[in-house]
C-alpha positions as a Markdown table, in Angstrom:
| # | Residue | x | y | z |
|---|---|---|---|---|
| 1 | Met | 100.3 | 45.9 | 236.5 |
| 2 | Lys | 102.7 | 44.0 | 234.2 |
| 3 | Lys | 102.1 | 43.8 | 231.0 |
| 4 | Gln | 101.1 | 40.1 | 230.2 |
| 5 | Val | 99.6 | 37.7 | 227.5 |
| 6 | Thr | 99.0 | 34.1 | 228.6 |
| 7 | Leu | 99.1 | 31.4 | 225.9 |
| 8 | Arg | 96.2 | 28.1 | 226.0 |
| 9 | Lys | 98.0 | 25.2 | 227.4 |
| 10 | Asn | 100.1 | 23.3 | 224.6 |
| 11 | Glu | 100.2 | 26.5 | 222.3 |
| 12 | Glu | 103.9 | 27.4 | 223.1 |
| 13 | His | 105.4 | 24.6 | 221.1 |
| 14 | Arg | 106.0 | 26.5 | 217.6 |
| 15 | Ile | 107.2 | 29.6 | 220.0 |
| 16 | Val | 109.5 | 27.6 | 222.0 |
| 17 | Lys | 111.2 | 26.5 | 218.0 |
| 18 | Gly | 111.6 | 29.9 | 217.3 |
| 19 | His | 108.5 | 30.9 | 215.6 |
| 20 | Gln | 108.1 | 34.7 | 216.6 |
| 21 | Trp | 104.4 | 35.1 | 216.1 |
| 22 | Gly | 101.6 | 34.3 | 218.6 |
| 23 | Phe | 98.6 | 34.0 | 217.3 |
| 24 | Ser | 95.2 | 35.3 | 218.9 |
| 25 | Asn | 93.4 | 32.0 | 219.3 |
| 26 | Glu | 96.3 | 30.6 | 221.0 |
| 27 | Ile | 96.0 | 33.1 | 223.7 |
| 28 | Lys | 94.3 | 31.9 | 227.3 |
| 29 | Ser | 94.4 | 36.2 | 228.6 |
| 30 | Val | 95.7 | 39.0 | 228.7 |
| 31 | Gln | 97.0 | 40.9 | 231.5 |
| 32 | Gly | 97.7 | 44.4 | 232.4 |
| 33 | Asp | 95.4 | 45.9 | 229.3 |
| 34 | Pro | 98.2 | 46.4 | 226.9 |
| 35 | Glu | 97.5 | 48.7 | 223.8 |
| 36 | Ala | 98.1 | 48.3 | 219.9 |
| 37 | Gly | 102.4 | 48.3 | 219.8 |
| 38 | Asp | 102.8 | 47.8 | 223.7 |
| 39 | Ile | 105.3 | 45.5 | 224.5 |
| 40 | Val | 104.3 | 42.6 | 226.2 |
| 41 | Glu | 105.7 | 39.6 | 228.1 |
| 42 | Leu | 104.3 | 36.3 | 226.7 |
| 43 | Leu | 104.1 | 33.4 | 229.0 |
| 44 | Arg | 103.2 | 29.8 | 228.5 |
| 45 | His | 100.0 | 28.1 | 230.5 |
| 46 | Asp | 101.8 | 27.5 | 233.7 |
| 47 | Gly | 102.8 | 31.5 | 233.7 |
| 48 | Lys | 106.4 | 30.3 | 233.0 |
| 49 | Phe | 107.8 | 33.2 | 230.8 |
| 50 | Met | 109.1 | 32.4 | 227.5 |
| 51 | Gly | 110.4 | 36.4 | 226.1 |
| 52 | Ile | 108.5 | 39.6 | 224.8 |
| 53 | Gly | 107.5 | 41.1 | 222.0 |
| 54 | Leu | 105.0 | 43.9 | 220.2 |
| 55 | Tyr | 101.0 | 43.4 | 221.4 |
| 56 | His | 98.1 | 44.2 | 219.0 |
| 57 | Pro | 94.5 | 43.4 | 220.4 |
| 58 | His | 92.9 | 43.2 | 217.0 |
| 59 | Ser | 95.6 | 41.5 | 214.7 |
| 60 | Leu | 95.5 | 37.8 | 214.5 |
| 61 | Ile | 98.9 | 37.9 | 215.0 |
| 62 | Ala | 98.6 | 39.3 | 218.6 |
| 63 | Val | 102.5 | 38.5 | 220.0 |
| 64 | Arg | 105.4 | 39.2 | 217.7 |
| 65 | Met | 108.5 | 38.0 | 220.0 |
| 66 | Leu | 111.2 | 40.4 | 220.3 |
| 67 | Ser | 113.3 | 38.8 | 222.7 |
| 68 | Arg | 114.1 | 35.4 | 224.6 |
| 69 | Glu | 115.2 | 37.7 | 227.1 |
| 70 | Arg | 113.7 | 40.2 | 229.7 |
| 71 | Glu | 114.7 | 43.2 | 228.1 |
| 72 | Glu | 114.1 | 47.4 | 227.4 |
| 73 | Val | 113.3 | 47.9 | 223.9 |
| 74 | Thr | 115.4 | 51.2 | 224.1 |
| 75 | Phe | 118.0 | 53.0 | 221.5 |
| 76 | Glu | 120.5 | 50.5 | 222.1 |
| 77 | Phe | 118.5 | 47.5 | 221.9 |
| 78 | Phe | 117.5 | 48.5 | 218.3 |
| 79 | Glu | 121.2 | 49.5 | 217.7 |
| 80 | Arg | 122.2 | 45.7 | 218.4 |
| 81 | Arg | 120.2 | 44.3 | 216.4 |
| 82 | Ile | 120.0 | 46.1 | 213.0 |
| 83 | Ser | 123.8 | 46.4 | 213.5 |
| 84 | Thr | 124.6 | 42.7 | 213.3 |
| 85 | Ala | 122.0 | 42.8 | 210.6 |
| 86 | Leu | 124.1 | 45.5 | 209.1 |
| 87 | Gln | 127.4 | 43.2 | 209.5 |
| 88 | Leu | 125.9 | 40.2 | 207.9 |
| 89 | Arg | 125.2 | 42.3 | 205.0 |
| 90 | Lys | 129.0 | 43.7 | 204.5 |
| 91 | Arg | 130.2 | 40.2 | 204.9 |
| 92 | Leu | 127.5 | 39.1 | 201.9 |
| 93 | Phe | 128.2 | 42.3 | 199.8 |
| 94 | Pro | 131.4 | 43.6 | 201.1 |
| 95 | Asp | 132.0 | 45.7 | 197.4 |
| 96 | Ser | 128.3 | 47.1 | 197.5 |
| 97 | Glu | 126.3 | 49.9 | 199.5 |
| 98 | Thr | 123.5 | 48.5 | 198.6 |
| 99 | Tyr | 121.6 | 45.8 | 199.9 |
| 100 | Arg | 118.3 | 45.0 | 202.4 |
| 101 | Val | 119.8 | 45.6 | 206.1 |
| 102 | Val | 116.4 | 44.5 | 208.1 |
| 103 | His | 114.2 | 41.7 | 206.7 |
| 104 | Gly | 111.3 | 41.3 | 209.3 |
| 105 | Glu | 111.3 | 38.2 | 211.5 |
| 106 | Ser | 114.7 | 37.0 | 209.8 |
| 107 | Asp | 116.3 | 39.6 | 211.3 |
| 108 | Phe | 114.6 | 39.4 | 215.2 |
| 109 | Leu | 112.6 | 42.6 | 213.9 |
| 110 | Pro | 109.1 | 41.7 | 213.9 |
| 111 | Gly | 107.5 | 43.5 | 210.9 |
| 112 | Leu | 110.5 | 46.0 | 210.0 |
| 113 | Ile | 112.0 | 46.3 | 206.4 |
| 114 | Ile | 115.3 | 48.3 | 206.5 |
| 115 | Asp | 116.4 | 48.7 | 202.9 |
| 116 | Lys | 120.6 | 50.2 | 201.4 |
| 117 | Tyr | 120.2 | 52.4 | 198.3 |
| 118 | Asn | 124.0 | 53.9 | 198.6 |
| 119 | Glu | 123.3 | 57.0 | 200.8 |
| 120 | Phe | 119.7 | 57.0 | 200.9 |
| 121 | Leu | 117.6 | 54.1 | 203.3 |
| 122 | Ser | 113.8 | 53.4 | 203.0 |
| 123 | Val | 112.1 | 51.7 | 205.5 |
| 124 | Gln | 108.5 | 49.9 | 205.9 |
| 125 | Ala | 106.8 | 49.2 | 209.3 |
| 126 | Phe | 104.6 | 46.2 | 209.1 |
| 127 | Ser | 103.5 | 46.0 | 212.3 |
| 128 | Tyr | 101.4 | 48.6 | 214.8 |
| 129 | Gly | 104.9 | 48.7 | 217.3 |
| 130 | Met | 107.5 | 48.8 | 214.8 |
| 131 | Glu | 105.1 | 52.1 | 213.4 |
| 132 | Arg | 105.1 | 53.5 | 217.0 |
| 133 | Arg | 108.4 | 53.3 | 217.0 |
| 134 | Met | 109.9 | 54.7 | 214.2 |
| 135 | Thr | 111.5 | 58.1 | 215.7 |
| 136 | Leu | 113.4 | 56.1 | 217.6 |
| 137 | Ile | 114.3 | 53.6 | 215.1 |
| 138 | Cys | 115.3 | 56.5 | 212.3 |
| 139 | Asp | 117.4 | 58.4 | 215.3 |
| 140 | Val | 119.3 | 54.7 | 215.3 |
| 141 | Leu | 119.4 | 54.8 | 211.5 |
| 142 | Glu | 121.1 | 57.8 | 211.9 |
| 143 | Ser | 123.3 | 57.1 | 214.2 |
| 144 | Ile | 124.4 | 54.5 | 212.6 |
| 145 | Phe | 124.4 | 54.9 | 208.9 |
| 146 | His | 124.2 | 59.1 | 208.7 |
| 147 | Pro | 122.3 | 59.2 | 205.0 |
| 148 | Lys | 121.1 | 61.7 | 202.9 |
| 149 | Ala | 117.2 | 60.7 | 203.6 |
| 150 | Ile | 115.2 | 58.1 | 204.7 |
| 151 | Val | 112.0 | 57.4 | 203.2 |
| 152 | Ala | 108.8 | 55.2 | 204.6 |
| 153 | Arg | 107.2 | 53.5 | 202.2 |
| 154 | Asn | 104.4 | 52.0 | 203.9 |
| 155 | Glu | 102.2 | 51.0 | 201.2 |
| 156 | Ser | 101.9 | 47.4 | 201.5 |
| 157 | Pro | 97.8 | 45.8 | 202.1 |
| 158 | Leu | 99.7 | 44.0 | 205.0 |
| 159 | Arg | 99.5 | 47.2 | 207.4 |
| 160 | Ala | 95.7 | 47.2 | 207.5 |
| 161 | Leu | 95.8 | 43.9 | 209.2 |
| 162 | Glu | 97.3 | 45.8 | 212.0 |
| 163 | Arg | 95.0 | 48.7 | 211.6 |
| 164 | Leu | 97.7 | 51.2 | 210.2 |
| 165 | Ala | 97.3 | 53.8 | 207.5 |
| 166 | Leu | 98.7 | 53.6 | 203.9 |
| 167 | Asp | 101.3 | 56.2 | 203.1 |
| 168 | Lys | 104.7 | 57.1 | 202.1 |
| 169 | Gln | 107.2 | 59.9 | 202.7 |
| 170 | Val | 110.3 | 61.2 | 203.4 |
| 171 | Leu | 110.9 | 61.1 | 206.9 |
| 172 | Arg | 114.7 | 62.4 | 207.5 |
| 173 | Gly | 117.0 | 64.4 | 205.0 |
| 174 | Thr | 116.6 | 65.6 | 201.9 |
| 175 | Leu | 115.7 | 63.1 | 199.3 |
| 176 | Asp | 116.9 | 62.7 | 195.6 |
| 177 | Gln | 116.9 | 60.1 | 192.8 |
| 178 | Thr | 120.4 | 57.4 | 193.0 |
| 179 | Ile | 122.2 | 55.0 | 190.9 |
| 180 | Ile | 123.0 | 51.8 | 192.0 |
| 181 | Ser | 125.5 | 49.5 | 190.9 |
| 182 | Glu | 124.4 | 46.1 | 190.6 |
| 183 | Asn | 127.1 | 43.2 | 189.0 |
| 184 | Gly | 128.5 | 45.5 | 187.1 |
| 185 | Leu | 125.2 | 47.1 | 186.0 |
| 186 | Lys | 123.8 | 50.2 | 186.6 |
| 187 | Tyr | 120.1 | 51.4 | 187.6 |
| 188 | Lys | 118.5 | 54.8 | 188.3 |
| 189 | Val | 116.3 | 54.1 | 191.5 |
| 190 | Asp | 113.6 | 56.4 | 192.9 |
| 191 | Leu | 113.1 | 55.4 | 196.6 |
| 192 | Leu | 109.7 | 57.4 | 196.7 |
| 193 | Asn | 108.2 | 56.3 | 193.8 |
| 194 | Gly | 109.7 | 53.5 | 192.4 |
| 195 | Gln | 108.8 | 49.5 | 193.4 |
| 196 | Lys | 108.7 | 48.5 | 196.9 |
| 197 | Thr | 111.2 | 50.0 | 198.1 |
| 198 | Gly | 112.3 | 51.5 | 195.0 |
| 199 | Phe | 113.7 | 48.5 | 193.6 |
| 200 | Phe | 113.5 | 44.5 | 193.9 |
| 201 | Leu | 116.4 | 43.2 | 195.6 |
| 202 | Asp | 115.5 | 40.2 | 196.3 |
| 203 | Gln | 116.4 | 39.2 | 192.9 |
| 204 | Arg | 119.9 | 39.9 | 193.0 |
| 205 | Glu | 120.9 | 36.5 | 192.7 |
| 206 | Asn | 118.7 | 35.5 | 190.1 |
| 207 | Arg | 119.2 | 38.4 | 187.4 |
| 208 | Lys | 122.8 | 37.5 | 187.5 |
| 209 | Leu | 121.9 | 33.5 | 186.6 |
| 210 | Ile | 119.9 | 34.4 | 183.7 |
| 211 | Arg | 123.5 | 35.4 | 181.8 |
| 212 | Arg | 124.5 | 32.2 | 181.3 |
| 213 | Tyr | 121.4 | 31.3 | 179.4 |
| 214 | Thr | 121.3 | 34.5 | 176.9 |
| 215 | Ala | 124.3 | 33.8 | 174.1 |
| 216 | Asn | 123.0 | 34.7 | 170.6 |
| 217 | Ala | 119.9 | 34.6 | 172.2 |
| 218 | Ala | 116.1 | 36.2 | 171.4 |
| 219 | Val | 114.9 | 37.1 | 175.0 |
| 220 | Leu | 111.5 | 38.0 | 176.7 |
| 221 | Asp | 111.3 | 39.3 | 179.3 |
| 222 | Cys | 107.7 | 39.6 | 180.8 |
| 223 | Phe | 106.7 | 41.7 | 183.9 |
| 224 | Cys | 110.3 | 43.1 | 183.3 |
| 225 | Asn | 109.6 | 46.6 | 185.4 |
| 226 | Asp | 112.6 | 48.6 | 185.6 |
| 227 | Gly | 114.8 | 46.2 | 183.1 |
| 228 | Gly | 116.8 | 44.3 | 185.5 |
| 229 | Phe | 116.4 | 40.5 | 183.8 |
| 230 | Ala | 117.0 | 42.4 | 180.3 |
| 231 | Leu | 119.9 | 44.2 | 181.0 |
| 232 | Asn | 121.8 | 41.1 | 182.4 |
| 233 | Ala | 120.4 | 39.4 | 179.6 |
| 234 | Ala | 122.2 | 41.7 | 177.3 |
| 235 | Ser | 125.0 | 41.5 | 179.3 |
| 236 | Gly | 125.3 | 37.6 | 178.7 |
| 237 | Gly | 125.7 | 38.4 | 174.9 |
| 238 | Ala | 121.8 | 38.3 | 173.7 |
| 239 | Ala | 120.7 | 39.2 | 170.1 |
| 240 | Asn | 117.7 | 41.0 | 170.9 |
| 241 | Ile | 115.4 | 41.4 | 173.9 |
| 242 | Thr | 112.0 | 42.5 | 174.3 |
| 243 | Gly | 110.8 | 43.8 | 178.0 |
| 244 | Leu | 107.3 | 43.8 | 178.8 |
| 245 | Asp | 105.5 | 45.7 | 181.8 |
| 246 | Val | 102.1 | 46.6 | 182.2 |
| 247 | Ser | 103.2 | 50.1 | 183.8 |
| 248 | Gln | 104.3 | 53.0 | 182.0 |
| 249 | Thr | 106.6 | 54.4 | 184.7 |
| 250 | Ala | 108.3 | 51.3 | 184.5 |
| 251 | Thr | 108.9 | 50.4 | 181.1 |
| 252 | Ala | 109.9 | 54.2 | 181.0 |
| 253 | Thr | 112.6 | 53.7 | 184.0 |
| 254 | Ala | 113.7 | 50.4 | 181.7 |
| 255 | Arg | 114.9 | 52.8 | 178.8 |
| 256 | Val | 116.8 | 55.0 | 180.9 |
| 257 | Asn | 118.6 | 52.1 | 182.7 |
| 258 | Ala | 119.6 | 50.5 | 179.2 |
| 259 | Thr | 120.9 | 54.0 | 177.9 |
| 260 | Leu | 122.6 | 54.6 | 181.3 |
| 261 | Asn | 124.5 | 50.8 | 180.3 |
| 262 | Gln | 124.7 | 51.6 | 176.6 |
| 263 | Met | 123.2 | 48.6 | 176.0 |
| 264 | Asn | 120.9 | 49.5 | 172.5 |
| 265 | Ser | 119.6 | 45.5 | 171.9 |
| 266 | Met | 116.5 | 45.7 | 173.9 |
| 267 | His | 112.5 | 47.0 | 173.2 |
| 268 | Phe | 110.5 | 48.0 | 176.2 |
| 269 | Glu | 106.7 | 47.9 | 175.5 |
| 270 | Thr | 104.1 | 48.9 | 178.1 |
| 271 | Ala | 101.5 | 46.0 | 177.7 |
| 272 | Asp | 99.5 | 43.5 | 179.3 |
| 273 | Val | 101.7 | 40.3 | 179.7 |
| 274 | Phe | 98.7 | 38.0 | 179.7 |
| 275 | Glu | 97.1 | 39.8 | 176.3 |
| 276 | Lys | 100.8 | 40.7 | 174.6 |
| 277 | Leu | 102.0 | 37.0 | 175.3 |
| 278 | Ala | 98.5 | 36.1 | 173.6 |
| 279 | Ser | 99.1 | 38.7 | 170.5 |
| 280 | Leu | 102.9 | 36.9 | 170.2 |
| 281 | Glu | 101.6 | 33.4 | 169.9 |
| 282 | Arg | 98.8 | 34.2 | 167.3 |
| 283 | Glu | 101.7 | 36.2 | 165.6 |
| 284 | Gly | 104.3 | 33.7 | 165.5 |
| 285 | Lys | 106.3 | 34.9 | 167.2 |
| 286 | Arg | 109.5 | 33.0 | 168.9 |
| 287 | Phe | 111.7 | 33.1 | 171.4 |
| 288 | Asp | 114.6 | 31.4 | 172.7 |
| 289 | Val | 114.5 | 32.7 | 176.8 |
| 290 | Val | 111.2 | 33.8 | 178.3 |
| 291 | Ile | 112.0 | 35.3 | 181.6 |
| 292 | Leu | 108.4 | 35.4 | 183.9 |
| 293 | Asp | 108.6 | 37.5 | 187.2 |
| 294 | Pro | 104.9 | 38.6 | 187.8 |
| 295 | Pro | 103.6 | 40.0 | 190.9 |
| 296 | Ser | 102.3 | 38.0 | 193.5 |
| 297 | Phe | 98.9 | 36.5 | 192.1 |
| 298 | Ser | 98.1 | 34.8 | 196.0 |
| 299 | Lys | 98.4 | 37.5 | 198.6 |
| 300 | Ser | 96.4 | 35.3 | 201.3 |
| 301 | Lys | 95.6 | 31.2 | 201.5 |
| 302 | Lys | 92.4 | 32.2 | 200.4 |
| 303 | Thr | 93.3 | 33.5 | 197.0 |
| 304 | Val | 96.0 | 30.4 | 196.7 |
| 305 | Ala | 93.9 | 28.6 | 194.2 |
| 306 | Thr | 93.3 | 31.5 | 192.0 |
| 307 | Gly | 96.7 | 32.7 | 192.1 |
| 308 | Leu | 97.9 | 29.0 | 191.5 |
| 309 | Arg | 95.6 | 29.0 | 188.1 |
| 310 | Gly | 97.3 | 32.7 | 186.9 |
| 311 | Tyr | 100.7 | 30.7 | 187.6 |
| 312 | Lys | 99.4 | 28.2 | 185.3 |
| 313 | Glu | 98.2 | 30.1 | 182.5 |
| 314 | Ile | 101.1 | 32.8 | 182.5 |
| 315 | Asn | 103.4 | 29.6 | 182.6 |
| 316 | Ala | 101.6 | 27.9 | 179.4 |
| 317 | Asn | 101.3 | 30.9 | 177.5 |
| 318 | Ala | 105.2 | 31.4 | 177.8 |
| 319 | Leu | 105.6 | 28.3 | 177.3 |
| 320 | Lys | 104.1 | 28.7 | 174.0 |
| 321 | Val | 106.2 | 30.8 | 172.7 |
| 322 | Met | 109.2 | 30.0 | 173.0 |
| 323 | Asn | 111.9 | 27.7 | 170.7 |
| 324 | Pro | 112.0 | 24.0 | 170.9 |
| 325 | Gly | 114.9 | 23.8 | 173.5 |
| 326 | Gly | 114.4 | 27.2 | 175.0 |
| 327 | Ile | 114.6 | 28.1 | 178.6 |
| 328 | Leu | 112.1 | 29.1 | 181.0 |
| 329 | Ala | 113.1 | 31.3 | 183.4 |
| 330 | Thr | 109.9 | 31.9 | 185.8 |
| 331 | Ala | 109.2 | 33.4 | 189.5 |
| 332 | Ser | 106.9 | 33.7 | 192.0 |
| 333 | Cys | 106.9 | 36.0 | 195.0 |
| 334 | Ser | 103.9 | 34.4 | 197.0 |
| 335 | His | 104.8 | 33.2 | 200.4 |
| 336 | His | 101.3 | 31.3 | 200.3 |
| 337 | Val | 102.6 | 28.8 | 197.1 |
| 338 | Thr | 105.5 | 26.8 | 198.1 |
| 339 | Glu | 107.8 | 25.8 | 196.3 |
| 340 | Glu | 106.6 | 22.4 | 195.3 |
| 341 | Ser | 102.8 | 23.5 | 194.6 |
| 342 | Phe | 104.5 | 26.7 | 191.9 |
| 343 | Leu | 106.4 | 23.5 | 190.7 |
| 344 | Asp | 103.9 | 21.1 | 190.0 |
| 345 | Thr | 101.9 | 24.3 | 188.4 |
| 346 | Val | 104.6 | 25.3 | 185.9 |
| 347 | Glu | 105.1 | 21.1 | 185.2 |
| 348 | Ala | 100.9 | 20.9 | 184.4 |
| 349 | Ala | 101.2 | 24.5 | 182.1 |
| 350 | Ala | 103.7 | 22.5 | 180.5 |
| 351 | Arg | 101.4 | 19.3 | 180.2 |
| 352 | Thr | 98.8 | 21.5 | 178.7 |
| 353 | Val | 101.0 | 22.6 | 175.9 |
| 354 | His | 103.1 | 19.9 | 175.4 |
| 355 | Arg | 106.1 | 20.5 | 176.2 |
| 356 | Ser | 109.0 | 18.6 | 178.9 |
| 357 | Leu | 110.6 | 20.6 | 181.3 |
| 358 | Gln | 114.4 | 19.4 | 182.7 |
| 359 | Leu | 114.8 | 22.3 | 185.9 |
| 360 | Leu | 118.7 | 23.3 | 185.3 |
| 361 | Lys | 118.2 | 25.5 | 189.0 |
| 362 | Leu | 116.1 | 26.0 | 192.1 |
| 363 | Ser | 116.5 | 28.8 | 194.2 |
| 364 | Gly | 115.3 | 32.1 | 196.3 |
| 365 | Ala | 115.7 | 35.3 | 197.3 |
| 366 | Ser | 119.1 | 37.1 | 197.4 |
| 367 | Pro | 121.2 | 36.1 | 200.9 |
| 368 | Asp | 120.2 | 39.9 | 202.3 |
| 369 | His | 116.7 | 38.7 | 202.5 |
| 370 | Pro | 117.4 | 35.3 | 204.6 |
| 371 | Val | 114.8 | 32.5 | 205.5 |
| 372 | Leu | 114.4 | 32.1 | 209.8 |
| 373 | Thr | 114.5 | 28.2 | 209.8 |
| 374 | Ser | 112.2 | 28.2 | 212.4 |
| 375 | Met | 109.5 | 30.4 | 210.2 |
| 376 | Pro | 108.5 | 28.9 | 206.7 |
| 377 | Glu | 106.3 | 32.3 | 206.3 |
| 378 | Thr | 110.3 | 34.0 | 205.7 |
| 379 | Lys | 110.4 | 31.8 | 203.0 |
| 380 | Tyr | 108.6 | 33.3 | 199.9 |
| 381 | Leu | 110.1 | 33.7 | 196.6 |
| 382 | Lys | 110.7 | 31.0 | 194.6 |
| 383 | Phe | 113.0 | 31.2 | 191.3 |
| 384 | Ala | 113.3 | 28.2 | 188.6 |
| 385 | Ile | 115.0 | 27.8 | 185.3 |
| 386 | Phe | 113.8 | 25.2 | 183.1 |
| 387 | Ala | 115.1 | 24.0 | 179.5 |
| 388 | Ala | 111.6 | 23.4 | 177.6 |
| 389 | Asn | 111.6 | 20.9 | 174.9 |
């Protein structure tokens, strides 16, 4: 008996338009007793074939679409999809050896992330179906890239939604640290212990944007992580730079990266950003440019209100330590927080400290993190640059 999932009447419209998720409350019936990670046919309420996808009986996302055709999900299938994604990245970054190769649903491989750092690959699986096929996926990656190592960074809490354990490990090859080049700057990357898959690749374009605003400026880089924005501020001619991060490992790496690029006009401090901003305001310290690139304050719909309060507080505190006419560069990586609500929150923060804002630039993630227009869930990063008066 075929493994099939049939939708309720009128629940197909979103998927017909290109969305890739079928939710459990949209399902009419399940045939063939599929298990977690099995490939199923997705049918309309009247039995019309809609495509094939990865099934999970205990997840809110019950079906993740793989194809609108009846086809086998084999080595050739993954080779074709990953090669297509790779060709786009080579077109985007012809002179680079570091980029996101596969961005999950946006590259029609739902629940799979593949990042390339020179000769090394870092992978993440957010779906049970991709986890079950990781050996096959690694075979394909070795065939295409011949990497020195493939690392799994499966530490996201999203895996719990699919009943997957958290882990990180070297899947293939021999791992070593590597030095990547981005926009003329060098960064030491630790694929096994660094943030996310080793580095925040999604801010690539935004880090470069900051250069035009930092000539002769006193810069405060909050949540500085490995120093990416700070180094770009220095490239833009900043007079002095202070970087803050609660992670001692992050600030240590930032110092290494500053040395690697022979940049000495910066100081990195391990500190809680919320507490440090309050301290700087009391001390009367002021900056010409403040950069906020915090972790997600809202990881689910239930925590959006709490997350927005966090964004309001941190942006208000940043504006308190900013000189008149200064530049605020602020980001949100919470995909549950919309662009409109984020901008409204930053504006509300400005009002509380009696500042007015001029929006100079609004952008998202680097183009190797494409947005699937039929899936608003794939648009998560908001990055805004304001002049603050």
